[in-house]
Backbone as numpy.savetxt, mean C-alpha at the origin, in Angstrom:
# Nx Ny Nz CAx CAy CAz Cx Cy Cz
4.40 18.50 5.37 3.82 18.62 6.70 4.93 18.66 7.75
4.80 19.56 8.70 5.84 19.78 9.69 6.18 18.51 10.46
5.16 17.75 10.84 5.40 16.56 11.64 6.16 15.46 10.92
6.26 15.55 9.60 6.95 14.51 8.83 8.46 14.65 8.90
8.95 15.80 9.38 10.40 16.01 9.40 11.13 14.97 10.24
10.45 14.43 11.25 11.13 13.47 12.13 11.39 12.14 11.44
10.79 11.91 10.27 11.00 10.66 9.55 12.17 10.74 8.57
12.74 11.90 8.38 13.87 12.05 7.45 15.02 11.14 7.88
15.59 10.44 6.91 16.70 9.54 7.18 16.29 8.15 7.62
15.00 7.97 7.86 14.52 6.66 8.28 14.07 5.84 7.06
13.79 4.57 7.27 13.62 3.62 6.17 12.16 3.25 5.95
11.73 3.34 4.71 10.36 2.96 4.34 10.40 1.87 3.28
9.41 1.01 3.31 9.23 -0.03 2.29 7.84 0.15 1.69
7.78 0.28 0.37 6.50 0.47 -0.33 6.35 -0.66 -1.34
5.29 -1.44 -1.22 5.06 -2.52 -2.18 4.16 -2.02 -3.31
4.23 -2.70 -4.45 3.43 -2.28 -5.60 3.81 -0.90 -6.07
5.12 -0.63 -6.13 5.60 0.74 -6.37 6.02 1.01 -7.80
5.68 0.13 -8.73 6.12 0.34 -10.11 5.17 1.23 -10.90
4.12 1.73 -10.26 3.19 2.62 -10.94 2.09 3.07 -10.01
1.27 3.99 -10.48 0.08 4.40 -9.74 0.32 4.91 -8.33
-0.49 4.43 -7.41 -0.45 4.89 -6.03 0.89 4.59 -5.38
1.40 3.37 -5.55 2.65 2.98 -4.91 3.82 3.83 -5.35
3.89 4.11 -6.64 4.98 4.96 -7.16 4.90 6.35 -6.57
3.69 6.91 -6.51 3.54 8.26 -5.98 3.89 8.31 -4.50
3.50 7.30 -3.74 3.84 7.25 -2.32 5.35 7.18 -2.15
6.01 6.36 -2.96 7.47 6.23 -2.88 8.15 7.57 -3.16
7.71 8.25 -4.21 8.29 9.57 -4.53 8.07 10.55 -3.39
6.88 10.50 -2.80 6.54 11.43 -1.72 7.40 11.19 -0.49
7.59 9.93 -0.12 8.41 9.61 1.05 9.87 9.95 0.81
10.35 9.70 -0.41 11.72 10.10 -0.74 11.85 11.62 -0.66
10.78 12.32 -1.02 10.80 13.77 -1.00 10.90 14.37 0.38
10.48 13.63 1.42 10.61 14.14 2.79 11.89 13.62 3.45
12.75 13.00 2.64 14.06 12.60 3.14 14.17 11.18 3.63
13.14 10.36 3.40 13.23 8.97 3.83 14.03 8.15 2.82
14.63 7.07 3.29 15.24 6.08 2.42 14.13 5.09 2.06
13.85 4.95 0.78 12.66 4.21 0.36 13.04 2.99 -0.46
12.68 1.82 0.02 12.82 0.58 -0.75 11.52 0.34 -1.48
11.59 0.14 -2.79 10.40 -0.03 -3.61 10.36 -1.45 -4.17
9.18 -2.06 -4.07 9.01 -3.47 -4.44 7.94 -3.60 -5.51
8.21 -4.40 -6.52 7.24 -4.75 -7.56 7.90 -5.78 -8.46
7.12 -6.34 -9.36 7.67 -7.34 -10.29 8.30 -6.69 -11.52
7.93 -5.45 -11.82 8.45 -4.79 -13.01 9.76 -4.08 -12.68
10.86 -4.80 -12.85 12.18 -4.34 -12.46 12.55 -3.03 -13.13
12.31 -2.92 -14.43 12.73 -1.73 -15.17 12.08 -0.47 -14.62
10.81 -0.56 -14.25 10.11 0.62 -13.73 10.68 1.03 -12.37
11.05 0.06 -11.55 11.65 0.38 -10.25 12.98 1.08 -10.43
13.79 0.59 -11.35 15.09 1.20 -11.62 14.91 2.62 -12.13
13.94 2.82 -13.01 13.67 4.16 -13.54 13.22 5.10 -12.42
12.38 4.59 -11.53 11.92 5.39 -10.39 13.09 5.79 -9.50
13.96 4.83 -9.19 15.12 5.11 -8.34 16.03 6.15 -8.97
16.27 6.01 -10.27 17.14 6.95 -10.98 16.53 8.34 -11.02
15.23 8.41 -11.22 14.55 9.70 -11.30 14.60 10.42 -9.95
14.37 9.67 -8.86 14.40 10.28 -7.53 15.81 10.73 -7.15
16.81 10.00 -7.64 18.20 10.34 -7.32 18.57 11.71 -7.88
17.93 12.13 -8.96 18.23 13.42 -9.57 17.94 14.59 -8.63
16.99 14.38 -7.72 16.63 15.44 -6.78 17.11 15.11 -5.36
18.04 14.14 -5.26 18.60 13.81 -3.96 17.86 12.75 -3.19
16.82 12.15 -3.77 16.08 11.11 -3.08 16.83 9.79 -3.07
16.67 9.05 -1.99 17.31 7.75 -1.87 16.26 6.65 -2.04
16.29 6.00 -3.17 15.33 4.94 -3.48 16.09 3.69 -3.91
15.73 2.57 -3.30 16.38 1.29 -3.58 15.39 0.37 -4.28
15.73 -0.06 -5.49 14.86 -0.96 -6.24 15.01 -2.38 -5.73
13.88 -2.98 -5.34 13.87 -4.35 -4.82 12.87 -5.17 -5.63
13.26 -5.62 -6.82 12.33 -6.39 -7.63 11.97 -7.71 -6.98
10.71 -8.07 -7.07 10.26 -9.33 -6.49 8.75 -9.42 -6.47
8.27 -10.59 -6.17 6.84 -10.89 -6.12 6.44 -11.05 -4.65
5.63 -10.12 -4.14 5.24 -10.19 -2.73 4.36 -11.39 -2.44
3.87 -12.04 -3.49 3.08 -13.25 -3.30 3.92 -14.48 -3.08
5.25 -14.32 -3.09 6.16 -15.44 -2.88 7.00 -15.18 -1.63
6.93 -16.09 -0.65 7.63 -15.88 0.61 9.13 -15.71 0.40
9.71 -16.51 -0.47 11.16 -16.43 -0.69 11.56 -15.05 -1.19
10.75 -14.46 -2.06 11.06 -13.11 -2.56 10.98 -12.08 -1.45
9.95 -12.17 -0.63 9.79 -11.21 0.47 10.94 -11.31 1.46
11.33 -12.52 1.82 12.45 -12.71 2.75 13.74 -12.13 2.16
13.95 -12.34 0.87 15.16 -11.82 0.22 15.14 -10.30 0.19
13.97 -9.71 -0.02 13.85 -8.25 -0.05 14.19 -7.65 1.31
13.65 -8.21 2.37 13.94 -7.68 3.70 15.42 -7.86 4.05
16.00 -8.97 3.62 17.43 -9.17 3.87 18.27 -8.13 3.14
17.90 -7.85 1.88 18.63 -6.86 1.10 18.53 -5.47 1.72
17.34 -5.11 2.18 17.17 -3.80 2.83 18.00 -3.74 4.11
17.99 -4.83 4.87 18.76 -4.86 6.10 20.24 -4.69 5.87
20.76 -5.32 4.83 22.18 -5.23 4.53 22.56 -3.84 4.02
21.66 -3.22 3.26 21.95 -1.91 2.68 21.73 -0.77 3.67
20.62 -0.81 4.41 20.24 0.32 5.24 19.96 -0.03 6.71
19.34 -1.16 6.95 18.89 -1.51 8.30 17.44 -1.94 8.29
16.82 -1.95 9.45 15.44 -2.42 9.55 14.43 -1.32 9.18
13.26 -1.74 8.76 12.24 -0.83 8.22 11.51 -0.09 9.34
11.34 1.22 9.16 10.59 2.06 10.10 9.14 2.23 9.68
8.90 2.28 8.36 7.56 2.49 7.82 7.31 1.44 6.74
6.22 0.71 6.88 5.80 -0.27 5.87 4.49 0.20 5.26
4.47 0.32 3.93 3.24 0.66 3.21 2.88 -0.52 2.33
1.87 -1.27 2.73 1.38 -2.41 1.95 0.39 -1.91 0.92
0.90 -1.65 -0.28 0.07 -1.08 -1.33 -0.25 -2.08 -2.45
0.59 -3.07 -2.66 0.39 -4.00 -3.78 -1.00 -4.64 -3.71
-1.64 -4.72 -4.85 -2.98 -5.32 -4.87 -3.34 -5.81 -6.26
-4.30 -6.69 -6.30 -4.77 -7.22 -7.58 -6.24 -7.58 -7.47
-6.83 -7.97 -8.57 -8.23 -8.38 -8.58 -8.76 -8.37 -10.01
-9.72 -9.22 -10.27 -10.32 -9.29 -11.59 -11.83 -9.04 -11.48
-12.35 -8.24 -12.39 -13.78 -7.99 -12.42 -14.50 -9.26 -12.88
-15.38 -9.78 -12.03 -16.18 -10.96 -12.38 -17.22 -11.15 -11.29
-18.25 -11.90 -11.61 -19.21 -12.30 -10.59 -18.72 -13.59 -9.94
-19.31 -13.95 -8.81 -18.96 -15.23 -8.21 -19.40 -16.38 -9.11
-20.43 -16.14 -9.87 -20.95 -17.18 -10.75 -19.99 -17.54 -11.88
-19.26 -16.54 -12.39 -18.36 -16.82 -13.52 -16.89 -16.62 -13.18
-16.58 -16.47 -11.87 -15.20 -16.26 -11.46 -14.32 -17.48 -11.69
-13.00 -17.22 -11.78 -12.03 -18.29 -12.01 -11.25 -18.58 -10.72
-11.07 -19.85 -10.45 -10.37 -20.29 -9.24 -8.99 -19.66 -9.13
-8.25 -19.63 -10.23 -6.89 -19.10 -10.18 -6.88 -17.60 -9.88
-7.89 -16.87 -10.36 -7.98 -15.44 -10.04 -8.29 -15.24 -8.56
-9.16 -16.06 -8.00 -9.47 -15.94 -6.58 -8.24 -16.22 -5.73
-7.50 -17.25 -6.06 -6.31 -17.61 -5.28 -5.27 -16.50 -5.37
-5.11 -15.93 -6.56 -4.14 -14.85 -6.74 -4.55 -13.62 -5.94
-5.83 -13.31 -5.93 -6.32 -12.16 -5.18 -6.09 -12.32 -3.69
-6.40 -13.49 -3.16 -6.17 -13.74 -1.74 -4.69 -13.69 -1.39
-3.87 -14.22 -2.28 -2.43 -14.25 -2.03 -1.83 -12.85 -2.00
-2.14 -12.05 -3.01 -1.54 -10.72 -3.11 -2.19 -9.72 -2.15
-3.50 -9.76 -2.03 -4.22 -8.74 -1.25 -4.26 -9.03 0.25
-4.13 -10.29 0.64 -4.29 -10.65 2.06 -3.03 -11.30 2.64
-2.58 -12.39 2.01 -1.42 -13.10 2.57 -0.14 -12.28 2.45
0.07 -11.61 1.33 1.30 -10.84 1.13 1.45 -9.70 2.14
0.41 -8.89 2.39 0.56 -7.86 3.42 0.86 -8.44 4.80
0.21 -9.56 5.12 0.48 -10.20 6.41 1.93 -10.65 6.51
2.47 -11.19 5.42 3.85 -11.63 5.39 4.80 -10.44 5.57
4.54 -9.35 4.87 5.39 -8.16 4.99 5.33 -7.59 6.40
4.15 -7.61 7.01 4.01 -7.16 8.39 4.85 -8.02 9.32
4.75 -9.33 9.15 5.52 -10.25 9.99 7.01 -9.94 9.95
7.52 -9.75 8.74 8.96 -9.51 8.59 9.35 -8.12 9.09
8.51 -7.12 8.85 8.82 -5.76 9.30 8.85 -5.66 10.81
7.94 -6.37 11.47 7.85 -6.30 12.93 9.08 -6.85 13.63
9.85 -7.68 12.95 11.06 -8.23 13.57 12.02 -7.13 13.99
11.99 -6.01 13.25 12.87 -4.90 13.61 12.14 -3.72 14.22
10.83 -3.64 14.01 10.09 -2.47 14.48 9.95 -2.40 15.99
9.89 -3.54 16.65 9.68 -3.53 18.11 10.82 -2.84 18.85
11.98 -2.74 18.23 13.13 -2.12 18.87 13.14 -0.61 18.71
12.25 -0.08 17.90 12.28 1.34 17.57 11.43 2.18 18.52
11.77 3.45 18.61 10.99 4.36 19.44 9.66 4.70 18.79
9.60 4.54 17.45 8.36 4.80 16.72 8.44 4.12 15.37
7.35 3.51 14.95 7.27 2.89 13.63 5.82 2.94 13.17
5.62 2.74 11.88 4.28 2.87 11.30 4.04 1.81 10.25
2.89 1.15 10.32 2.42 0.23 9.29 1.15 0.82 8.68
1.12 0.89 7.35 -0.05 1.41 6.63 -0.49 0.38 5.59
-1.71 -0.08 5.72 -2.28 -1.02 4.75 -3.24 -0.28 3.84
-3.08 -0.47 2.54 -4.02 0.11 1.58 -5.19 -0.85 1.39
-6.38 -0.38 1.73 -7.58 -1.19 1.54 -8.41 -0.54 0.44
-9.68 -0.35 0.66 -10.56 0.21 -0.35 -11.84 0.69 0.32
-12.47 1.66 -0.30 -13.77 2.10 0.19 -14.75 0.93 0.16
-14.47 -0.07 -0.69 -15.34 -1.24 -0.78 -15.29 -2.10 0.48
-14.34 -1.87 1.36 -14.32 -2.60 2.63 -15.26 -1.98 3.65
-15.91 -0.88 3.27 -16.84 -0.17 4.16 -18.26 -0.10 3.59
-18.45 -0.63 2.40 -19.73 -0.42 1.72 -20.36 -1.76 1.34
-21.63 -1.68 0.94 -22.33 -2.88 0.49 -21.65 -3.45 -0.76
-21.97 -4.68 -1.07 -21.33 -5.36 -2.19 -21.56 -4.63 -3.51
-20.51 -4.61 -4.31 -20.55 -3.99 -5.63 -20.53 -5.08 -6.68
-21.47 -5.09 -7.61 -21.50 -6.15 -8.63 -20.20 -6.23 -9.43
-19.79 -7.44 -9.75 -18.63 -7.73 -10.59 -17.28 -7.55 -9.89
-17.31 -7.20 -8.60 -16.06 -7.06 -7.86 -16.16 -7.76 -6.51
-17.02 -8.77 -6.43 -17.33 -9.38 -5.14 -16.11 -10.01 -4.46
-15.27 -10.73 -5.20 -14.14 -11.39 -4.55 -13.06 -10.39 -4.17
-12.84 -9.40 -5.02 -11.92 -8.32 -4.68 -12.38 -7.62 -3.41
-13.67 -7.33 -3.34 -14.20 -6.65 -2.18 -14.04 -7.50 -0.92
-14.25 -8.79 -1.05 -14.06 -9.69 0.09 -12.62 -9.64 0.59
-11.68 -9.56 -0.34 -10.27 -9.49 0.06 -9.97 -8.20 0.80
-10.63 -7.11 0.43 -10.40 -5.84 1.11 -11.07 -5.81 2.49
-12.19 -6.51 2.64 -12.74 -6.69 3.98 -11.74 -7.44 4.85
-11.05 -8.41 4.26 -10.04 -9.17 4.99 -8.88 -8.28 5.41
-8.46 -7.36 4.54 -7.40 -6.41 4.89 -7.83 -5.57 6.09
-9.06 -5.15 6.07 -9.58 -4.36 7.19 -9.54 -5.17 8.49
-9.95 -6.44 8.42 -9.93 -7.30 9.60 -8.51 -7.53 10.10
-7.58 -7.78 9.17 -6.19 -7.99 9.55 -5.60 -6.74 10.21
-5.93 -5.58 9.67 -5.41 -4.33 10.22 -5.90 -4.11 11.64
-7.19 -4.30 11.86 -7.76 -4.11 13.20 -7.21 -5.14 14.19
-7.06 -6.37 13.73 -6.53 -7.42 14.61 -5.08 -7.13 14.97
-4.29 -6.70 14.00 -2.89 -6.37 14.26 -2.77 -5.24 15.27
-3.61 -4.23 15.12 -3.58 -3.10 16.05 -3.86 -3.58 17.48
-4.82 -4.48 17.62 -5.16 -5.00 18.94 -4.01 -5.85 19.50
-3.39 -6.66 18.65 -2.27 -7.49 19.09 -1.12 -6.63 19.60
-0.79 -5.58 18.84 0.33 -4.73 19.23 0.02 -3.91 20.47
-1.23 -3.48 20.59 -1.62 -2.72 21.77 -1.48 -3.55 23.04
-1.77 -4.83 22.94 -1.67 -5.71 24.11 -0.23 -5.90 24.56
0.73 -5.61 23.66 2.14 -5.75 23.99 2.79 -4.43 24.39
2.00 -3.35 24.33 2.54 -2.04 24.69 3.55 -1.53 23.67
3.40 -1.94 22.42 4.36 -1.56 21.39 4.21 -0.10 20.99
5.24 0.43 20.34 5.19 1.80 19.82 4.99 1.80 18.30
4.51 0.69 17.77 4.22 0.58 16.34 2.78 0.99 16.08
2.60 2.01 15.27 1.25 2.45 14.93 0.75 1.69 13.71
-0.55 1.45 13.65 -1.15 0.70 12.55 -2.33 1.48 11.99
-2.27 1.76 10.70 -3.35 2.50 10.07 -3.72 1.90 8.72
-4.86 2.31 8.20 -5.35 1.83 6.92 -5.88 3.02 6.13
-5.71 2.98 4.83 -6.26 4.00 3.95 -7.22 3.31 2.99
-8.44 3.83 2.90 -9.50 3.19 2.12 -10.02 4.16 1.05
-9.37 4.15 -0.13 -9.78 5.10 -1.18 -10.97 4.60 -1.99
-11.67 5.55 -2.56 -12.65 5.24 -3.58 -11.93 5.15 -4.91
-12.58 5.54 -6.00 -12.00 5.40 -7.33 -10.79 6.30 -7.51
-9.67 5.69 -7.90 -8.43 6.43 -8.15 -8.05 6.26 -9.61
-7.56 7.32 -10.23 -7.18 7.28 -11.64 -5.83 6.60 -11.79
-5.84 5.27 -11.86 -4.64 4.48 -12.11 -4.98 3.42 -13.16
-3.99 2.62 -13.50 -4.20 1.57 -14.50 -4.87 0.33 -13.92
-5.11 0.32 -12.58 -5.59 -0.90 -11.93 -6.90 -1.40 -12.52
-7.89 -0.52 -12.64 -9.21 -1.00 -13.08 -9.18 -1.46 -14.53
-8.31 -0.86 -15.32 -8.15 -1.33 -16.69 -7.61 -2.76 -16.73
-6.63 -3.05 -15.86 -6.10 -4.41 -15.77 -7.16 -5.37 -15.26
-7.89 -4.92 -14.23 -8.88 -5.79 -13.60 -10.00 -6.17 -14.55
-10.27 -5.31 -15.51 -11.36 -5.59 -16.45 -10.88 -6.29 -17.71
-9.57 -6.60 -17.76 -9.03 -7.22 -18.96 -9.04 -6.28 -20.15
-8.92 -4.98 -19.86 -8.90 -3.98 -20.93 -10.27 -3.54 -21.39
-11.33 -4.02 -20.75 -12.69 -3.69 -21.18 -13.22 -2.41 -20.53
-12.51 -1.93 -19.52 -13.00 -0.75 -18.79 -12.50 0.53 -19.45
-13.37 1.50 -19.61 -13.02 2.78 -20.22 -13.11 3.90 -19.20
-11.96 4.46 -18.84 -11.95 5.59 -17.92 -12.67 6.79 -18.51
-12.49 7.01 -19.80 -13.04 8.20 -20.43 -14.56 8.31 -20.20
-15.26 7.20 -20.41 -16.71 7.23 -20.24 -17.11 7.27 -18.77
-16.36 6.54 -17.92 -16.72 6.44 -16.51 -16.51 7.77 -15.79
-15.41 8.45 -16.13 -15.07 9.67 -15.41 -15.69 10.92 -16.01
-16.61 10.74 -16.94 -17.39 11.89 -17.40 -18.31 12.38 -16.29
-18.63 11.48 -15.34 -19.58 11.81 -14.28 -18.93 12.51 -13.10
-17.65 12.24 -12.83 -16.96 12.87 -11.71 -15.46 12.77 -11.90
-14.73 13.61 -11.18 -13.28 13.57 -11.22 -12.78 12.55 -10.20
-11.98 11.58 -10.61 -11.51 10.56 -9.67 -10.43 11.11 -8.74
-10.15 10.37 -7.70 -8.99 10.68 -6.87 -7.72 10.50 -7.70
-6.68 11.21 -7.32 -5.37 11.05 -7.94 -4.45 10.30 -6.98
-3.42 9.62 -7.49 -2.47 8.96 -6.59 -1.91 9.91 -5.53
-1.73 11.17 -5.89 -1.20 12.15 -4.93 -2.14 12.37 -3.75
-3.44 12.17 -3.97 -4.39 12.29 -2.85 -4.14 11.20 -1.81
-3.76 10.02 -2.27 -3.47 8.93 -1.35 -2.14 9.18 -0.65
-1.18 9.71 -1.38 0.11 10.06 -0.77 -0.08 11.10 0.33
-0.97 12.05 0.11 -1.26 13.07 1.13 -1.81 12.41 2.39
-2.63 11.36 2.22 -3.17 10.65 3.38 -2.06 9.93 4.14
-1.11 9.37 3.41 0.05 8.72 4.05 0.83 9.75 4.86
1.08 10.90 4.26 1.81 11.97 4.97 1.07 12.41 6.23
-0.25 12.49 6.13 -1.01 12.89 7.31 -0.81 11.88 8.44
-0.89 10.60 8.13 -0.68 9.57 9.16 0.68 9.72 9.82
1.70 9.94 8.98 3.06 10.06 9.52 3.26 11.36 10.29
2.51 12.39 9.94 2.72 13.71 10.56 2.13 13.83 11.96
1.18 12.98 12.30 0.55 13.09 13.61 1.55 12.73 14.71
1.40 13.29 15.91 2.32 12.99 17.01 2.34 11.50 17.34
3.44 11.02 17.91 3.59 9.58 18.19 2.47 8.98 19.03
1.81 9.79 19.85 0.74 9.24 20.69 -0.59 9.15 19.95
-0.64 9.64 18.71 -1.88 9.63 17.93 -1.81 8.51 16.90
-2.82 7.64 16.91 -2.89 6.54 15.97 -4.11 6.72 15.07
-3.87 7.08 13.81 -4.95 7.24 12.85 -5.30 5.84 12.35
-6.49 5.38 12.67 -6.84 4.00 12.37 -7.25 3.78 10.93
-7.98 4.71 10.35 -8.41 4.54 8.96 -8.73 5.90 8.38
-8.30 6.10 7.15 -8.69 7.29 6.39 -9.53 6.81 5.23
-10.78 7.23 5.21 -11.75 6.84 4.18 -11.98 8.05 3.29
-11.64 7.94 2.01 -11.79 9.07 1.12 -12.31 8.62 -0.24
-13.09 9.50 -0.86 -13.67 9.17 -2.15 -13.80 10.45 -2.98
-13.92 10.31 -4.30 -14.12 11.50 -5.13 -15.51 12.08 -4.90
-15.59 13.40 -5.01 -16.91 14.04 -5.00 -17.69 13.53 -6.20
-18.89 13.01 -5.94 -19.73 12.54 -7.03 -19.74 11.05 -7.24
-18.80 10.33 -6.58 -18.81 8.88 -6.72 -19.89 8.32 -5.80
-20.90 7.70 -6.35 -21.98 7.15 -5.55 -21.70 5.72 -5.18
-21.69 5.43 -3.88 -21.45 4.06 -3.41 -22.54 3.71 -2.41
């Protein structure tokens, strides 16, 4: 996209980048010339991603760590600052969740979901804003879910609650920054079903894509990356608040 050219050479941070949506977003941003710091717990995958992007001239910095731990997040931002400088674009993509009802849910799963899906993005926003206020333009993008816009879905109630919280945090942040006259844009992307390993993990291996996707073709990670590019491509005075997208045929 033509409007994305102005981001070349600037710094992006993508969480949850060791696979799926996060990995594709990282590759896409590196492809438009951004310096991309990638965060996840799977160190080997980050290193492989960085090496692969380097073959085509992309600049990707592997930052292994757990976004659910404040010490890790602080260390990651410090490392990026020492290597490149402050972050221009933050993509909060890391997420987790377990399929269960409230009746049979586990306390530790709920705490982990709140920590990764809600507290971690807020922490990354806090640290990113320390440098963003000085910039002529910056962008924060939170990955939520179509479930933050729809009625409750059985077996995913706590996950869905966490995504409603992401939506609330995003809207509140936008209002806070607007009151300060900042040039930091805040947007959210709310996808429906995407063909990644997430739902398989969330179901403990009980979920079968083959049977589920006989009914419709799911979104691909590249579809979400395209939404990120669209947000970045709009003129600085345009703030895309939310992109809601779903596969044709997915009934919600």
